[in-house]
C-alpha positions as CSV (number, residue, x, y, z in Angstrom):
1,M,1.6,-6.9,12.4
2,K,4.2,-9.7,12.7
3,S,5.3,-10.3,9.1
4,V,7.1,-7.7,7.1
5,Q,5.6,-9.3,3.9
6,D,2.1,-8.8,5.3
7,A,2.8,-5.2,6.3
8,L,4.2,-4.4,2.9
9,Y,1.3,-6.1,1.1
10,N,-1.3,-4.2,3.1
11,W,0.5,-0.9,2.7
12,L,1.0,-1.3,-1.1
13,T,-2.6,-2.4,-1.6
14,I,-3.9,0.8,0.0
15,K,-1.2,3.0,-1.6
16,V,-2.4,1.9,-5.0
17,V,-5.9,3.1,-3.9
18,T,-4.7,6.4,-2.6
19,D,-2.6,7.0,-5.8
20,A,-5.8,6.4,-7.9
21,R,-8.1,8.3,-5.5
22,P,-6.0,11.2,-4.0
23,D,-9.1,12.8,-2.4
24,D,-10.1,9.6,-0.5
25,T,-9.4,10.6,3.0
26,A,-10.1,7.2,4.6
27,A,-7.7,5.5,2.2
28,K,-5.0,8.1,3.0
29,Q,-5.5,7.6,6.7
30,T,-5.2,3.9,6.3
31,E,-2.1,4.2,4.1
32,D,-0.5,6.4,6.8
33,Q,-1.3,3.8,9.5
34,F,0.4,1.1,7.5
35,A,3.4,3.3,6.7
36,Q,3.7,3.9,10.4
37,I,3.7,0.1,11.0
38,L,6.4,-0.3,8.4
39,E,8.5,2.3,10.1
40,E,7.9,1.6,13.8
41,E,7.5,-2.1,13.9
42,H,9.7,-3.2,11.1
43,S,12.3,-0.3,10.8
44,I,11.6,0.0,7.1
45,E,12.6,3.2,5.2
46,S,13.5,4.4,1.7
47,V,10.8,2.4,-0.1
48,D,10.9,2.4,-3.9
49,I,8.1,0.9,-6.0
50,T,8.2,-0.1,-9.7
51,K,5.8,-2.3,-11.6
52,D,5.5,-4.0,-14.9
53,D,2.6,-5.9,-16.5
54,E,2.7,-8.7,-14.0
55,M,4.3,-7.5,-10.7
56,Y,4.9,-4.7,-8.3
57,Y,8.6,-4.6,-7.2
58,I,9.4,-3.2,-3.8
59,S,12.9,-2.2,-2.7
60,Y,13.4,-0.9,0.9
61,E,16.0,-0.4,3.5
62,Q,15.7,-2.3,6.8
63,N,18.3,-2.0,9.5
64,G,20.9,-0.8,7.0
65,E,20.3,-3.5,4.5
66,R,18.6,-3.0,1.1
67,I,16.0,-5.7,0.5
68,S,13.7,-6.4,-2.5
69,T,10.4,-8.3,-2.8
70,R,7.6,-8.5,-5.3
71,F,3.8,-9.0,-5.4
72,P,1.5,-10.0,-8.3
73,R,-0.4,-7.0,-9.6
74,E,-3.7,-9.0,-9.5
75,L,-3.4,-9.4,-5.8
76,I,-2.4,-5.8,-5.1
77,E,-5.0,-4.2,-7.3
78,V,-8.0,-6.2,-6.2
79,L,-9.2,-3.6,-3.7
80,L,-9.0,-0.8,-6.2
81,Q,-10.9,-3.0,-8.7
82,Q,-13.6,-3.6,-6.1
83,I,-13.9,0.1,-5.4
84,N,-14.1,0.9,-9.1
85,Q,-16.8,-1.7,-9.6
86,E,-19.0,-0.6,-6.7
87,P,-18.1,3.1,-6.0
88,E,-21.3,3.6,-4.1
89,K,-20.0,1.3,-1.4
90,Y,-16.8,3.4,-1.0
91,A,-18.0,7.0,-0.7
92,N,-15.5,9.5,0.3
93,Y,-16.4,11.5,3.4
94,P,-14.5,14.8,3.7
95,E,-12.7,15.5,6.9
96,E,-14.6,17.8,9.3
């Protein structure tokens, strides 16, 4: 994934899902994959997340520099809303 912004967006989107659905093994595996991309491809560590009514705020360290960015909540939470609206399409299959 070439863009740090894209990698953060994808990771945060699935992290919101795993936070809301801690037993969703597929979501957790996907979150772990995106976290690995952040670390290995973009050297991102020490990620902090806050949010308000409008935005998610991300602060992270990259190559010794502290960087901040933000994403609109409506964009980040769209996947979780889809899952909640049609849960039958997003069944959780336990690990074997």
